[in-house]
C-alpha positions in Angstrom: -17.0 187.2 -78.7 -18.6 186.6 -82.1 -17.9 189.3 -84.6 -20.0 187.7 -87.3 -22.0 190.6 -88.8 -25.8 190.6 -88.7 -27.8 191.1 -91.8 -28.6 194.7 -90.7 -24.9 195.4 -90.1 -24.0 194.0 -93.5 -26.6 196.3 -95.0 -25.2 199.3 -93.2 -21.7 198.3 -94.4 -22.9 198.0 -98.0 -24.8 201.4 -97.8 -21.7 203.2 -96.5 -19.5 201.5 -99.1 -21.8 202.6 -101.9 -22.1 206.1 -100.5 -18.3 206.5 -100.4 -17.9 205.2 -103.9 -20.6 207.5 -105.3 -20.1 210.7 -103.2 -16.5 210.7 -102.1 -14.4 208.6 -104.5 -15.0 210.8 -107.7 -13.5 213.9 -105.9 -10.5 212.4 -104.0 -7.7 213.5 -106.3 -9.4 216.9 -107.2 -9.9 217.7 -103.6 -6.4 216.6 -102.6 -4.9 218.8 -105.4 -6.9 221.8 -104.3 -6.9 221.3 -100.6 -10.7 221.6 -100.8 -13.2 220.7 -98.2 -16.5 219.7 -99.8 -19.0 220.6 -97.1 -22.0 219.2 -99.0 -20.7 215.6 -98.5 -21.3 216.1 -94.7 -24.9 217.1 -95.4 -25.4 214.1 -97.6 -23.9 211.8 -94.9 -26.5 213.3 -92.5 -29.3 212.6 -95.0 -28.2 209.0 -95.3 -28.2 208.6 -91.5 -24.4 208.2 -91.4 -24.0 210.7 -88.6 -26.5 209.3 -86.1 -24.4 206.7 -84.3 -24.8 206.3 -80.6 -27.3 209.1 -80.2 -31.1 208.9 -79.3 -33.6 209.0 -82.1 -35.4 211.9 -80.3 -32.4 214.2 -81.2 -31.9 212.8 -84.8 -29.9 209.7 -83.9 -30.3 206.4 -85.7 -30.6 204.3 -82.5 -27.6 202.2 -83.5 -24.3 201.6 -81.7 -20.6 201.6 -81.9 -20.2 198.5 -84.1 -22.5 199.9 -86.7 -20.8 203.3 -86.6 -17.4 201.6 -86.9 -18.5 199.5 -89.9 -19.8 202.6 -91.7 -16.9 204.9 -91.0 -14.5 202.1 -92.0 -16.0 202.1 -95.5 -15.9 205.9 -95.8 -12.3 206.1 -94.4 -11.1 203.4 -96.7 -11.9 205.6 -99.7 -10.6 208.8 -98.2 -9.5 208.9 -94.6 -9.9 212.7 -94.4 -13.6 212.2 -94.1 -13.4 210.2 -90.9 -13.0 213.5 -89.2 -16.6 214.4 -89.9 -17.8 211.6 -87.6 -15.5 212.6 -84.8 -16.0 216.3 -85.3 -19.8 216.1 -85.4 -20.9 212.9 -83.7 -18.4 211.2 -81.4 -17.1 214.6 -80.2 -19.7 217.4 -79.7 -23.0 215.5 -80.2 -22.2 212.6 -77.8 -20.6 214.9 -75.3 -23.5 217.3 -75.2 -25.8 214.3 -74.9 -23.9 213.0 -71.9 -23.2 216.3 -70.1 -25.6 218.8 -71.5 -28.9 220.2 -70.3 -32.1 219.3 -72.2 -32.1 222.8 -73.8 -28.5 222.3 -75.1 -29.3 218.8 -76.4 -32.3 220.1 -78.4 -30.5 223.1 -79.6 -27.3 221.5 -80.9 -27.5 217.8 -81.5 -30.1 217.6 -84.3 -28.1 220.0 -86.5 -24.8 218.1 -85.9 -26.5 214.7 -86.8 -28.2 216.0 -89.9 -25.0 217.5 -91.2 -26.6 220.9 -91.5 -24.1 222.1 -88.8 -20.4 221.4 -88.9 -18.9 220.6 -85.5 -15.5 220.8 -83.9 -13.7 220.5 -80.5 -10.9 222.9 -79.5 -8.4 221.4 -77.1 -4.8 221.7 -78.4 -2.7 224.8 -78.0 0.8 225.7 -79.2 2.3 224.4 -75.9 -0.5 222.2 -74.8 -0.9 218.8 -76.5 -0.6 215.7 -74.3 -0.4 217.9 -71.2 -4.1 219.0 -71.2 -3.9 220.7 -67.8 -1.3 223.2 -69.0 -3.7 225.0 -71.4 -3.5 228.9 -71.2 -6.9 229.8 -72.8 -8.8 231.3 -70.0 -12.6 231.8 -69.6 -13.3 234.4 -66.9 -16.6 234.4 -65.1 -18.0 237.9 -65.4 -21.2 237.2 -63.6 -23.7 237.4 -66.6 -21.3 236.0 -69.2 -17.8 234.3 -69.8 -15.0 236.3 -71.2 -12.5 234.1 -73.2 -9.0 234.9 -74.2 -6.4 232.6 -75.7 -5.3 230.6 -78.8 -6.1 227.1 -79.9 -4.0 225.3 -82.6 -4.5 222.3 -84.9 -8.3 222.4 -84.6 -10.0 220.1 -87.1 -12.8 222.0 -88.8 -12.0 225.1 -86.8 -12.6 227.7 -89.5 -15.5 225.8 -91.2 -17.5 224.8 -88.2 -20.8 226.3 -87.0 -20.6 225.0 -83.4 -17.9 223.4 -81.3 -16.7 222.5 -77.9 -14.0 224.7 -76.3 -11.9 223.6 -73.4 -10.5 226.4 -71.3 -9.1 227.1 -67.8 -11.6 228.6 -65.4 -9.5 228.4 -62.3 -6.0 229.9 -62.5 -3.4 227.3 -61.3 -6.2 224.7 -60.9 -4.6 222.2 -63.3 -6.9 219.3 -64.1 -9.4 220.6 -61.5 -9.6 224.0 -63.0 -10.7 223.3 -66.6 -14.2 223.7 -68.0 -16.0 222.9 -71.3 -18.1 225.4 -73.3 -20.3 225.2 -76.4 -19.4 227.9 -78.8 -21.7 229.3 -81.6 -18.9 230.3 -84.0 -21.3 232.1 -86.4 -22.6 234.5 -83.7 -19.7 235.1 -81.3 -17.6 238.2 -81.9 -14.0 238.2 -80.8 -13.0 235.0 -82.5 -10.5 234.9 -85.4 -10.3 231.7 -87.3 -7.2 231.1 -89.4 -6.8 228.2 -91.8 -3.6 226.1 -91.4 -2.7 225.3 -95.0 0.9 224.0 -94.6 0.3 220.4 -93.6 2.0 217.2 -94.6 -1.4 215.5 -95.4 -5.1 215.3 -94.7 -5.4 218.2 -97.2 -9.2 218.3 -97.8 -9.8 218.2 -94.0 -9.8 221.8 -92.7 -7.4 222.5 -89.9 -7.3 225.8 -88.0 -5.9 228.2 -85.5 -8.5 229.9 -83.3 -7.8 233.2 -81.6 -10.1 234.3 -78.8 -9.8 238.0 -77.9 -12.4 239.1 -75.3 -14.9 236.7 -76.9 -18.1 236.8 -74.9 -20.0 233.5 -74.2 -23.4 233.4 -72.5 -23.5 231.7 -69.1 -25.5 228.9 -70.6 -22.6 228.0 -72.9 -21.0 226.0 -70.0 -21.2 222.3 -70.7 -21.3 220.2 -67.5 -20.2 221.5 -64.1 -17.6 224.3 -63.8 -14.1 223.1 -63.3 -15.0 219.6 -64.4 -13.9 220.1 -67.9 -11.0 217.6 -67.6 -13.4 214.8 -66.8 -15.6 215.9 -69.8 -12.5 216.0 -72.0 -11.2 212.5 -71.0 -14.7 211.0 -71.5 -14.9 212.7 -75.0 -11.5 211.6 -76.1 -12.3 207.9 -75.2 -15.0 208.2 -77.9 -13.3 210.3 -80.6 -10.3 208.0 -80.4 -12.5 205.4 -82.0 -12.7 207.7 -85.0 -8.9 207.7 -85.2 -8.7 203.9 -84.7 -11.3 203.3 -87.4 -9.7 205.7 -89.8 -6.3 204.2 -89.3 -7.4 200.6 -89.7 -9.3 201.5 -92.8 -6.3 203.2 -94.3 -4.2 200.1 -93.5 -6.8 198.1 -95.4 -6.6 200.5 -98.4 -2.9 200.1 -98.5 -3.0 196.3 -98.4 -5.7 196.1 -101.0 -3.9 198.5 -103.4 -0.6 196.7 -102.9 -2.1 193.3 -103.7 -3.8 194.6 -106.8 -0.6 196.2 -108.1 1.6 193.2 -107.2 -0.5 191.0 -109.4 -0.7 193.5 -112.3 3.0 194.6 -112.4 5.3 192.2 -114.1 9.0 191.8 -113.9 11.0 189.1 -115.7 7.8 187.9 -117.3 5.8 187.2 -114.1 3.7 189.3 -111.7 5.9 190.6 -108.9 3.4 189.1 -106.4 4.9 185.7 -107.3 8.2 186.7 -105.7 8.8 185.6 -102.1 10.1 189.0 -100.9 6.9 190.7 -102.1 4.8 187.9 -100.5 6.7 188.5 -97.2 5.7 192.2 -97.3 2.1 191.4 -98.1 2.0 188.8 -95.3 3.4 191.3 -92.8 0.8 193.9 -93.9 -2.0 191.4 -93.6 -1.0 190.3 -90.1 -0.9 193.9 -88.8 -4.1 194.9 -90.6 -6.1 191.9 -89.4 -4.9 192.3 -85.8 -5.8 196.0 -85.8 -9.3 195.2 -87.2 -10.1 192.7 -84.5 -8.8 195.1 -81.8 -11.2 197.8 -83.3 -14.1 195.4 -83.2 -13.3 194.4 -79.7 -13.2 198.0 -78.5 -16.6 198.6 -80.2 -18.1 195.5 -78.6 -17.0 196.6 -75.2 -18.4 200.0 -75.7 -21.7 198.6 -76.9 -21.9 196.4 -73.9 -21.0 199.3 -71.5 -17.9 197.4 -70.3 -14.6 199.1 -69.3 -12.9 199.9 -72.6 -10.3 202.6 -72.3 -7.4 200.2 -72.7 -9.1 198.5 -75.7 -9.8 201.8 -77.3 -6.1 202.9 -76.9 -5.0 199.5 -78.2 -7.2 199.8 -81.2 -5.9 203.3 -82.0 -2.3 202.3 -81.5 -2.5 199.1 -83.5 -4.4 200.9 -86.3 -1.8 203.7 -86.4 1.1 201.2 -86.6 -0.6 199.2 -89.3 -1.4 202.2 -91.4 2.1 203.7 -91.2 3.8 200.4 -91.9 1.2 199.5 -94.6 1.6 202.8 -96.4 5.4 202.5 -96.3 5.2 198.9 -97.6 2.8 199.9 -100.4 5.1 202.6 -101.6 7.9 200.0 -101.8 5.8 197.5 -103.6 4.7 200.1 -106.1 8.4 200.9 -106.7 9.0 204.1 -108.7 5.3 204.5 -109.4 4.7 204.7 -105.6 6.6 207.9 -105.6 4.4 209.3 -108.3 1.4 211.4 -107.5 -0.5 209.4 -110.2 -0.9 206.7 -107.6 -2.3 207.0 -104.0 0.8 205.8 -102.2 2.0 209.3 -101.4 -1.4 210.2 -100.0 -1.6 207.1 -97.9 1.8 207.8 -96.4 1.1 211.4 -95.7 -2.3 210.7 -94.1 -1.0 207.7 -92.1 1.5 209.8 -90.2 -1.1 212.0 -88.5 -2.5 209.1 -86.6 0.7 209.0 -84.6 -0.1 212.4 -83.1 -3.9 213.1 -83.2 -6.0 212.6 -80.0 -3.1 211.2 -78.0 0.3 210.5 -79.4 1.5 206.9 -79.7 3.6 207.5 -76.6 0.5 208.5 -74.6 -1.5 205.4 -75.8 1.4 203.1 -74.9 1.3 204.7 -71.4 -2.4 204.2 -71.1 -2.2 200.5 -72.1 0.7 199.8 -69.8 -0.6 201.7 -66.8 -3.9 199.9 -67.0 -2.1 196.5 -67.4 0.2 197.3 -64.4 -2.7 198.4 -62.2 -1.4 201.9 -61.9 -4.7 203.3 -63.2 -8.2 201.8 -63.6 -9.7 200.7 -66.9 -12.9 202.7 -67.4 
């Protein structure tokens, strides 16, 4: 495998870096302080073609693949990892899933808006008592003949109260477990019976909106069903294997931000007349961060390469997500130590890095789940798909 970037990939990388520096970097601290979601950035991302990865040009895609998407999202996430959710929430979640499982009418109706950034997307899976155990969800969509009647509550939904359209996973066969779930496309602006409640008390990811969604006799049209009835578990697992690349990319980028910041500070801060970076203990910490960061980056590239070549990639995707998560959490912790007392000050980004890093241990499969996926595939208990 040769991960040397082509001239086109370098151009995409440079374009994304300049976009992040111009459109995102100036507002990071302000948006953190105010817990503010700046929706116009999503539209600007769409205008630049930064939401078109892995989708056909006929629906507004840019005709490029996973590697290009990873390179672009990496640069954006390195500046502010909260914005990596926009790619998962719009592109690698709803848009790709609709493209894979939807009718032609559904594709034409929803994908262009998601890729242009004119529509904000989401996917609702988690419930108060349903996280890793997807089959235990209680939200129920009842087939009423000419419509679906939905009741239930979803929790920790990224973009839930700001989105225009989103995927909803619900039970459609009581007691059916994994064989009784279905996926629906929800038009949140035109569906009565849905209450969207912002979740404001979070440890991190403050500018990224997170929500509770309450469905009380919400009526969905029959054509809202995405894919076959009772096949929602398959749709969900297919989707998660894509959206987890957003988590992997965001975590690796955050690890890189911590490493870069720690190196810069270590060569600026002096103690006993010399930069602290000249001391062996600091060098050991930097070396550990570099080893984890570089390893996670290559796992990310490997997963993207497998996906682009349509090869089995579930294990590689979980490995990239797990390695990135570990590198980000450890890197943020080391950066705070290297910054010393200033690391504990909100004048520096260490606190944000540490808060944001911790969410990667939970989102879209806990670290425990990804360890299980990696091990079960390696042991031959389950296939690599």
